[in-house]
N, C-alpha and C positions, 0 to 999 in steps of 0.2 A: 423591519424586524431583524435584529441581529444579536448574536452572542459573541462576546470577545474575551479571549483569555488575556491574562496579564503575564508579561515576560518573567521567566524564572529559570534558573539554570542548575537546580539541585539534581543529584544523580538519581537514576530511575529506581534504585532500591532504597533510597533514603527514607521513604514514607512507610515502608514495611517494617514490622517488628522483626527481631532476630529470628523468631520461630517461623514467621511467615516466609521470610526470605530463604531460610534453610529448606523449608518444604518446597518452595519454588525451584530452588537449585537441584534438589533431589529429583523432582519431577522432570526437569529439563535433562538431567543426567540420564534418566531412564528412557526418555523419548529419543535421545540421540541415537541409541543403538538401532531400534527398528527403523528410524528414518534413514539411517545410513544403509541398512540392509535393503530397504525398498529401492533406494537409488542404485545400488549394485545389482540387484536382481533385474531391474529394468534394462540396465546396460547389458547384462548377460543375455536376456531375452532378445534384445535387438541384434546382438552379435550372432546368436545361434540360430535364430528362426528366419532370418532374411525377410523381414516384414515389408509390405508395400509402403508407399509414401505416407498414406493416411495413418496406418498403424505405427509407423516409425515416429511420426509427429506426436502421436498420443503417448507412446512410450517415453519419449524425451520430455514431454510435459509432466508425466508422472515423476520422472527423475528430478526435474527442476523443482516440483512442488515438495518432494522429499528433502531436497537440498535446502529449500527455504525453511522447512521445519528445523532442520539441523542448525542452520545459521541463527535462527531465533533462540534456540536452546543454547548455542554457543555464546551468544551475546550475554545471557544471564549467568552462564557459568564462568566466563572469562572476565566479565566486567570491563570491557574495553573503553577507550576514550571516545571522543567525538569523531566526526567524519574525516574527510569530506564524502559526500554522496552525490551522484549525478542524478538530479531530480528528473530530468527529461527521459533518461534511459530507463530508470526505474518505473516511471509512469507507463512507458510503453510495455514493459515486462508485466506489470500488474494488469493492464488492459488485455494483453494476450492471454493471461491466465484466466481472467474473468469471462472471456468469450467462450470458454469451454462449459461454463455453468449458466450463462445468461442467454435466454432465448430472445435477444433483442439486438440493438445496434450500439456499439461503443466506438467513439472516435477520440483520437488524441491529437491535440494541436500543441506543439511544444517548441520553445526556444531552448537552446543548449545552455544549461545553467547547473552549477554545483552548489550545494548548501553545506553549511558547517554543522552537520548532524551525522550521526552514525548511519550507514546504509540500512541496517536492520530497523532502526527507528523510523526512517523515511518509508521503508517498505511497509511497516505496520500501519503508518498513517494512511498511505495510499490504499492499502488493501481494505482497511476498515471503511474508509470513505467510499471507495468504489463498490464494495459489497452492499453498503447501505443504499447507495444510489440505484444499484441494479434491483434490489428488492422493492424500492419505492417505484421505480419505472414499471416493473412487472413485465410479463411476457409480451414481446412486440414493442416494448418501450425503447427509449433512447437515453444514453448516458454519454457525457463528454468530459474529458479531462483536458484542462488547459494549463500550460506551464509558461510563465513569463518572467523576464528580468525586470525589476523595478528598483533602480538605484543599487543600494547595498543589500537589497532583499530579493528573494525569489517568491513568486506568487503561484500557488496551485489552486485551481478552482475546479470543483467536481459538481457538475450539474446533471439533473435528471428531468424526465418528462412525467414524473408521478403526479399525485394529487395535491401535493403541497403540504404546508405545515399542519400538523395535527390530524391528518387524514389517514395516515398509515398506522400499522401496529407498532407499538413501542418495543419493549423487550430487547431483542438482539441489537436493533438499531440504536437504542438508547445506550446500551452497554458499549457498543462500538464507538459512539460519539464521546462517551466519557473517557475511553481509552485514548482516543485521538487528542482530546482536550488536554489531558495530563501530559502526553508526550510533546505536544506543541509547546506547552508552557515551559516544560523542562528544557526545551531546545531554544528558548529565548524568542519564541514566535508568537503569533496571534492567530485567532480563529474567528471568523464571522459567518453568520448564516443569513441568507436573504432569498428572494424569489428568483428562480431560474428563468431565463428567456425560453427554455424548453417547456415551461409550464409548471415545474415542480420546485424543488429546493436547490439552491446554490450554496455550497460550503466553500469558503475561501480561506486558505491557510497561507500565511507568510512566514518565511524562515530566513535567518541571516545567510547571505551568500558566502560561498567559499571563494576567495579572491584568486586562488592559484590557477584555476582552470580558465583558459582563454575563451572568450565568447565565440560561438560558432554560428553557422547559419541556422535559421529556423527550419524545422521539419514537421511534417504532419503525417499521421496515419489515418487513412480514411476509415469510415464506419465499416465494420465487418459484422456479419451475423454469426452467432454462435455455431460452431461446427460440431 
């Protein structure tokens, strides 16, 4: 069983009406201010309170998440062009973020590869797929992100140990997959769904590689439990 997108490269705001896009830009504009404030407040708290290592890590994670919100808003406000984006590094960042929310195990096995897509687009693809996988796996479950080079493409596979097709709640997962499908299509990529070797679902995304980054050695991040 699989679902596959067709390649398409229209811009992300092309499918919205003028009124819809104006509303989106206004919302992003308004969200940028509190997101920036949260980031600055966490930095001040870290500097003034001399927290221990655990609290320092949590404050930095809050700052990183706020910066991510600001980056997404900035993407829609500035209407930037395409990438490149380091798929392997972003996969590791998204996994680290998810570990704060997911009471299970997440591992990342990644080859160094860049894709010809904007980093915010890649970040949103990774975040939606990882969050869906974590919800499907449930507490104590397992999620794995795999990044590979395949010729002129990069392949991302997100697998989970959940109950498989049609067994989980739709809702947010369905919306997340719709978002991913649209972004992959606009980036000239493909998306397929199949059965995971962990027992649940495997979602595989391919994106065009960015040729400018030299290939590096593979690296892996072992499974870590949410902290």
